[in-house]
C-alpha positions in Angstrom: -35.2 35.6 0.2 -32.3 33.9 2.0 -32.4 30.9 -0.4 -32.3 33.3 -3.4 -29.2 35.2 -1.8 -27.5 32.0 -1.4 -28.2 30.9 -5.1 -26.9 34.2 -6.4 -23.7 33.8 -4.3 -23.3 30.4 -5.5 -23.6 31.4 -9.0 -21.2 34.4 -8.5 -18.6 32.0 -6.9 -19.0 29.5 -9.8 -18.5 32.2 -12.5 -15.1 33.2 -10.7 -13.9 29.7 -11.0 -14.0 30.0 -15.0 -10.6 31.2 -16.4 -11.1 34.2 -18.5 -9.8 32.6 -21.7 -12.3 29.7 -21.4 -15.2 32.3 -21.7 -14.1 32.9 -25.3 -15.6 30.2 -27.6 -12.5 30.6 -30.0 -10.4 29.2 -27.2 -12.2 25.9 -27.5 -12.3 26.0 -31.1 -8.5 26.7 -31.4 -7.9 23.8 -28.9 -10.1 21.2 -30.8 -8.4 22.3 -34.3 -5.0 21.7 -32.8 -6.1 18.2 -31.4 -7.6 17.4 -34.8 -4.2 18.3 -36.5 -2.4 16.0 -34.1 -4.9 13.2 -34.8 -4.5 13.5 -38.5 -0.7 13.1 -38.2 -1.5 9.5 -36.8 -2.5 8.4 -40.4 1.3 7.9 -40.8 1.5 4.9 -38.9 5.0 4.0 -37.1 5.5 0.4 -38.2 9.3 0.2 -37.1 10.5 -2.8 -35.2 10.5 -1.9 -31.4 14.1 -1.8 -30.1 12.8 -1.3 -26.6 9.6 -2.4 -24.8 8.6 -0.6 -21.5 5.5 -1.8 -19.6 4.3 0.5 -16.9 1.9 -1.0 -14.6 -0.2 0.9 -11.9 -1.7 -1.8 -9.7 -5.4 -0.8 -9.2 -5.0 2.4 -11.4 -8.5 2.4 -12.8 -9.9 5.2 -14.9 -11.3 7.1 -11.9 -7.7 7.0 -10.3 -6.3 8.3 -13.4 -8.7 11.2 -13.7 -8.2 12.1 -9.9 -4.4 11.9 -10.3 -4.6 14.3 -13.3 -6.4 16.8 -11.2 -4.0 16.3 -8.3 -1.1 16.8 -10.6 -2.6 20.1 -12.0 -3.2 21.3 -8.4 0.3 20.4 -7.3 1.4 22.6 -10.1 -0.8 25.5 -8.7 -3.5 25.1 -11.3 -7.2 24.1 -11.0 -6.3 20.7 -12.1 -9.0 19.5 -14.4 -7.2 21.1 -17.4 -4.0 19.3 -16.5 -2.6 16.1 -18.5 -0.7 13.3 -17.3 2.2 12.0 -19.3 0.3 8.8 -20.0 -2.5 10.8 -21.3 -0.2 12.3 -24.0 0.2 9.0 -25.6 -1.5 8.9 -28.9 -3.2 5.6 -28.7 -5.7 4.4 -25.9 -7.5 1.3 -25.7 -9.7 -0.6 -22.8 -8.7 -4.0 -21.5 -11.2 -6.4 -20.0 -9.7 -7.6 -16.6 -11.9 -10.6 -15.6 -10.2 -13.7 -14.6 -11.3 -17.2 -16.0 -13.1 -17.9 -12.9 -13.8 -14.4 -11.6 -15.9 -11.4 -12.8 -13.8 -9.2 -10.5 -10.1 -10.1 -10.8 -7.1 -10.4 -8.5 -3.7 -9.3 -9.4 -2.1 -12.9 -10.0 -4.7 -13.8 -12.7 -4.5 -10.4 -14.4 -0.7 -10.3 -14.2 -0.6 -13.7 -16.1 -2.9 -12.2 -18.8 -0.8 -9.0 -19.5 2.5 -10.5 -19.1 2.0 -14.2 -20.5 -0.8 -13.6 -22.9 -3.1 -16.2 -21.3 -6.1 -15.6 -19.0 -6.0 -17.6 -15.7 -7.8 -18.2 -12.6 -7.6 -15.9 -9.6 -4.7 -16.3 -7.4 -2.5 -18.5 -9.9 0.7 -17.1 -11.5 2.1 -18.0 -14.9 0.0 -20.9 -15.4 -3.1 -21.7 -17.5 -6.7 -21.9 -16.3 -6.2 -25.7 -15.9 -4.6 -24.9 -12.6 -6.7 -24.7 -9.5 -5.4 -22.4 -6.7 -3.6 -24.1 -3.9 -3.4 -27.5 -6.0 0.2 -28.0 -6.6 -0.5 -31.3 -8.4 -2.4 -29.4 -11.1 0.5 -27.2 -12.2 2.8 -29.6 -14.1 2.4 -29.0 -17.8 0.2 -26.0 -17.4 3.1 -23.5 -17.2 3.0 -20.5 -19.6 5.8 -18.3 -20.3 5.9 -14.5 -20.3 6.9 -11.7 -22.6 10.1 -11.4 -20.4 11.0 -14.8 -21.3 10.2 -14.3 -25.0 12.4 -11.3 -25.0 15.2 -13.2 -23.1 15.0 -16.1 -25.6 15.5 -13.8 -28.4 18.8 -12.5 -26.9 17.4 -9.4 -25.4 18.4 -7.7 -22.1 15.5 -7.7 -19.6 14.5 -6.3 -16.3 12.0 -6.0 -13.6 11.8 -2.9 -11.4 8.9 -2.9 -8.9 7.9 -0.9 -5.9 6.4 -3.9 -4.0 8.2 -7.1 -3.3 9.8 -8.8 -6.4 7.8 -12.0 -5.4 4.3 -10.1 -5.3 1.8 -11.4 -7.8 2.1 -8.4 -10.1 5.8 -8.7 -11.0 6.2 -12.4 -10.4 4.2 -13.7 -13.4 7.1 -12.5 -15.5 9.1 -15.5 -14.3 7.2 -17.7 -11.9 4.6 -20.5 -12.2 2.6 -21.0 -9.0 -0.8 -22.5 -7.9 -0.7 -19.8 -5.2 0.4 -16.1 -5.5 1.2 -16.1 -1.7 4.0 -18.9 -1.9 6.7 -16.3 -1.6 9.2 -18.6 0.0 9.0 -22.3 1.2 8.1 -21.0 4.6 4.8 -19.9 3.2 3.9 -23.1 1.5 1.8 -26.0 2.9 3.5 -29.4 3.4 1.5 -31.0 0.5 2.8 -28.5 -2.0 6.5 -28.9 -0.7 6.0 -32.7 -0.9 4.5 -32.4 -4.5 7.6 -30.8 -5.8 6.3 -27.2 -6.3 8.8 -24.4 -5.9 8.3 -21.2 -4.1 8.3 -17.9 -6.0 11.5 -16.5 -4.6 13.3 -19.6 -5.6 11.9 -19.4 -9.2 13.0 -15.7 -9.4 16.7 -17.1 -9.1 16.3 -20.3 -11.1 13.8 -19.9 -13.8 15.3 -17.2 -15.7 18.8 -16.8 -14.1 20.1 -14.2 -16.5 17.6 -11.3 -15.9 19.8 -8.3 -16.2 18.0 -6.0 -13.6 15.8 -7.0 -10.6 14.8 -4.3 -8.2 12.1 -4.2 -5.6 11.4 -5.4 -2.0 10.8 -8.7 -0.1 14.4 -9.3 0.9 13.5 -11.7 3.7 12.2 -14.3 1.4 15.7 -14.7 0.1 17.3 -15.9 3.2 17.2 -18.7 5.8 14.6 -18.8 8.4 15.3 -16.6 11.3 18.5 -15.1 9.7 19.0 -11.6 10.8 18.2 -8.8 8.3 21.1 -6.6 7.3 19.1 -3.4 7.9 16.9 -4.4 11.0 19.1 -7.1 12.8 17.1 -6.8 16.1 13.6 -7.2 14.5 12.1 -10.4 14.2 9.5 -9.6 11.6 12.2 -8.9 9.1 14.1 -12.1 9.7 14.6 -14.7 6.8 11.7 -17.2 6.2 13.4 -19.9 4.2 13.0 -23.5 5.6 15.4 -24.9 3.1 18.2 -22.7 4.7 19.3 -21.4 1.3 20.8 -18.1 0.7 19.2 -17.1 -2.6 21.1 -14.1 -3.1 24.3 -16.1 -3.0 22.7 -18.6 -5.4 21.9 -15.8 -7.7 25.6 -14.7 -7.6 26.6 -18.3 -8.3 24.4 -18.8 -11.3 26.3 -15.9 -13.3 28.7 -16.8 -16.1 32.4 -16.5 -15.3 33.7 -13.0 -16.2 30.3 -11.4 -15.6 29.9 -8.7 -12.9 26.9 -9.2 -10.6 26.0 -6.8 -7.9 23.6 -7.1 -5.1 22.5 -3.9 -3.3 20.0 -3.1 -0.6 20.8 0.5 0.3 20.4 3.6 -2.1 24.1 4.7 -1.3 25.3 1.3 -2.5 23.5 1.9 -5.8 24.8 5.3 -6.2 28.3 4.1 -5.6 28.0 1.5 -8.5 29.6 2.1 -12.0 26.5 0.8 -13.8 28.4 0.7 -17.2 30.6 -2.0 -15.6 27.6 -4.1 -14.1 26.2 -7.0 -16.0 23.7 -8.1 -13.5 22.0 -6.1 -10.8 19.8 -7.4 -7.9 18.4 -4.7 -5.5 16.2 -5.5 -2.7 14.7 -3.6 0.3 13.3 -5.4 3.2 9.8 -4.1 2.2 9.0 -1.2 -0.1 6.3 0.2 2.1 8.4 2.0 4.8 9.4 4.6 5.3 6.9 6.4 3.2 7.7 9.5 1.1 6.6 12.9 2.1 3.7 13.5 -0.1 4.5 15.7 -3.1 8.3 15.3 -2.8 10.5 12.8 -4.4 11.5 9.9 -2.2 15.0 10.0 -1.0 14.8 8.1 2.3 18.1 6.7 3.9 17.2 3.1 3.1 15.5 3.6 -0.2 16.8 1.9 -3.1 15.9 4.8 -5.5 13.4 7.6 -6.5 11.1 8.0 -9.4 12.9 10.6 -11.3 16.4 9.6 -10.6 18.1 9.4 -14.0 20.6 6.5 -13.6 19.5 4.8 -16.8 22.2 3.4 -19.0 19.4 2.8 -21.6 17.7 0.2 -19.4 17.6 1.0 -15.6 14.5 2.8 -14.2 14.1 3.2 -10.5 10.9 4.1 -9.0 10.2 4.9 -5.3 9.8 2.1 -2.9 6.3 2.8 -1.7 4.1 -0.2 -1.8 0.4 0.3 -2.2 -2.6 1.5 -0.3 -4.4 -1.6 0.9 -6.4 0.5 3.5 -7.7 3.0 1.2 -5.7 6.1 1.9 -6.6 8.0 -1.2 -4.2 10.8 -0.7 -1.3 8.5 -0.5 -2.5 6.4 -3.6 -3.0 9.5 -5.8 0.4 10.9 -4.9 1.8 7.5 -6.0 0.0 7.8 -9.3 1.6 11.3 -9.8 5.1 9.6 -9.0 4.4 6.9 -11.6 3.4 9.5 -14.1 7.0 11.2 -13.4 8.6 8.0 -14.1 6.7 7.8 -17.4 7.7 11.3 -18.4 11.3 10.5 -17.6 11.2 7.5 -19.7 9.6 9.4 -22.6 12.3 11.9 -22.5 15.1 9.4 -22.5 13.7 7.2 -25.3 12.3 7.9 -28.8 8.9 7.0 -30.1 10.6 5.8 -33.3 12.1 2.7 -31.6 10.6 2.3 -28.1 7.0 1.0 -27.5 5.8 2.2 -24.1 2.7 0.9 -22.8 0.9 2.1 -19.6 -2.0 0.2 -18.0 -3.4 -1.2 -14.9 -4.1 -4.9 -13.8 -7.6 -3.9 -12.4 -9.5 -1.1 -10.8 -10.8 -0.5 -7.4 -14.2 0.7 -6.1 -12.9 4.3 -5.9 -14.9 7.2 -7.1 -15.2 11.0 -6.8 -18.2 13.1 -7.2 -20.8 15.3 -5.4 -21.0 18.2 -8.0 -17.8 19.7 -6.9 -16.9 23.0 -8.5 -14.0 23.6 -10.8 -10.7 23.6 -9.0 -12.1 22.1 -5.9 -9.2 20.4 -3.9 -9.4 16.8 -5.0 -9.2 15.6 -1.3 -11.7 18.2 -0.3 -15.4 18.3 0.5 -18.4 18.3 -1.8 -20.2 21.7 -1.7 -23.3 20.2 -0.4 -24.4 18.2 2.6 -26.3 14.9 2.3 -30.2 15.6 2.1 -30.6 12.5 4.2 -28.4 12.7 7.4 -27.5 16.4 6.8 -23.9 15.7 7.1 -20.9 16.9 4.8 -19.0 14.3 2.8 -15.7 14.1 0.8 -15.7 14.1 -2.9 -13.6 10.9 -2.8 -15.6 7.7 -1.6 -15.1 3.9 -1.9 -17.9 1.4 -2.5 -16.5 -0.7 0.4 -13.6 -0.8 2.8 -12.4 0.2 6.2 -13.7 3.8 5.8 -17.1 2.6 6.9 -17.7 4.2 10.4 -20.7 4.7 12.4 -20.7 7.3 15.3 -23.4 7.4 17.8 -25.6 5.4 15.4 -25.0 7.8 12.5 -22.6 8.3 9.6 -19.2 9.9 10.9 -19.3 13.6 10.4 -16.1 14.3 8.3 -16.0 17.9 9.4 -15.0 16.6 12.8 -11.8 14.7 11.5 -8.7 15.7 9.4 -10.0 14.5 6.1 -7.0 16.1 4.4 -4.4 13.9 6.4 -2.3 11.5 4.4 -3.6 8.6 6.5 -7.3 9.4 6.2 -9.4 6.6 5.1 -12.1 7.8 3.0 -15.7 6.8 3.8 -17.1 3.7 2.3 -20.6 2.3 1.8 -20.0 -1.2 3.1 -17.7 -2.2 5.9 -14.7 -4.3 5.0 -11.3 -4.6 6.5 -9.7 -4.1 3.2 -11.4 -2.6 0.2 -12.0 -4.7 -2.8 -10.9 -4.5 -6.5 -13.3 -3.2 -9.1 -14.4 -5.0 -12.0 -14.6 -2.5 -14.9 -12.3 -2.3 -17.8 -8.9 -0.4 -17.4 -7.1 2.0 -19.7 -4.2 1.1 -21.9 -2.0 3.9 -23.1 0.5 3.3 -26.0 3.3 5.3 -27.8 5.8 4.0 -30.2 6.2 1.4 -32.9 3.0 -0.5 -33.8 1.4 1.3 -30.9 -1.9 1.4 -33.0 -2.4 -2.1 -32.5 -3.6 -1.2 -29.0 -7.0 0.4 -29.8 -10.6 -0.3 -29.0 -11.6 -2.8 -26.3 -9.5 -5.9 -25.8 -9.1 -8.9 -23.9 -6.3 -8.2 -21.3 -4.2 -11.2 -22.6 -3.9 -9.4 -25.9 -1.4 -6.8 -24.6 1.9 -8.8 -24.6 1.1 -10.3 -28.0 0.7 -6.8 -29.5 4.1 -5.7 -27.9 5.8 -8.9 -29.0 4.7 -8.4 -32.5 6.1 -4.9 -32.4 9.5 -6.2 -31.0 9.6 -9.2 -33.5 9.9 -11.6 -30.5 7.9 -14.6 -29.3 5.9 -16.8 -31.6 4.5 -14.3 -33.9 7.5 -13.2 -36.1 6.6 -14.2 -39.6 6.2 -10.6 -40.6 9.7 -9.8 -39.5 11.3 -12.4 -41.9 9.4 -11.1 -44.8 11.7 -8.3 -45.3 9.1 -5.6 -45.0 10.4 -4.4 -41.7 14.0 -4.0 -40.5 15.5 -6.7 -38.3 15.1 -6.1 -34.6 18.5 -5.0 -32.9 20.4 -7.2 -30.6 19.6 -5.4 -27.5 16.0 -5.0 -26.2 15.9 -3.5 -22.7 12.5 -4.8 -21.6 11.6 -3.2 -18.3 8.5 -4.0 -16.3 8.1 -0.9 -14.3 5.5 -1.8 -11.8 3.9 0.8 -9.5 1.6 -0.9 -6.9 -0.8 1.8 -6.2 -3.7 -0.2 -4.6 -2.5 -3.7 -4.2 
């Protein structure tokens, strides 16, 4: 009798979760017909030349993260969540990208960055080089360098930029300009003697020297630009923020010195400096915080910390400057922070969508790889995305959160048993979701990632592709790089002079 009563109560609660309009079959039929009409409009392909290319890259933003972020977005807007739509999900074309590295079934961020920026698959841990390069082996690098779509755009006379919420020397953005046998060679202070003796350059030096005329560079990692033990401008008394360079060079000064006479180059490290600039009179902009991971934003609010360089929806864009928040990523699997960052990324995508036209701007949103992140447990409609499943384990009789990880630091044994999550604050921003296998840091996932596309030639991104196909399709749309024969045939108009190519990189789960 008790079990029957509980079942009836559960059924009544479940019924109350269904919005009244969704009980009418006509609601779903009308929705499907509207979707069909929108799909039929796509028969008129947009084959314009892309004046602008924007690549949004959510590091670790697998499909499960996208779905959970959608629900969070809807719940932040006081809805149930599942019916919500992310801005990226409004893009008309969606593909899947295979993320494996040439020597790894489950990839790392360096090999994948080489694929989606340089158009060539590579070994894990290597940047901007072919698979002929072995990680850590400096002497295998020469002659194996590959160039990125940023270089292709610059060679075509376009304006280019990199905006990232991690350090600008991190694996994800640095494949745009660097060639390295090791993703961790941020400055010469992180390089082994044999690599220095072999003539390999650190990544920060390559940022300044390889493509000296990048119009916009924004991110973190300031200490790699300054001489070893040089005091930091923001944290002069903290040793961990001091410069790391063994060659004693000031690369910010070198960046200034490389600019042509008469051009205005500005370096900023604080948001107030950026706000004070007249960007219409700035030709080159370099913005670097010490590290984009602190202080963290209050979850659910735009980041506007005193030392922050910018915030995600801050519209300072003279056609080419987009500034995200400076949060880094979530290496310790704090799901709440990760999903809020995904929502922040989506706000940036919405801003870019409003400020550009699909007629001349190709926007692509994708991820480098996934993570072993999941949510389940037969949760009812509208269940808080960070909440508990409506059931207990039928093995250990303990509750569990909907969000879980396959491995990572969330693995905890208390008194010989799985930790009882009802005894902890599982809604806290720093809560580490439980995992099945104990690791100090959770690993990447190996499944395909989504590719969302909008604008000229966006239909080229369809079906299932190798990840290195992405920059080739984008370059084709913009008539840059090696594949330009179609542009010279007169079938399509010539590309404009200015191509603000922004690599907007949000490192959700680095």
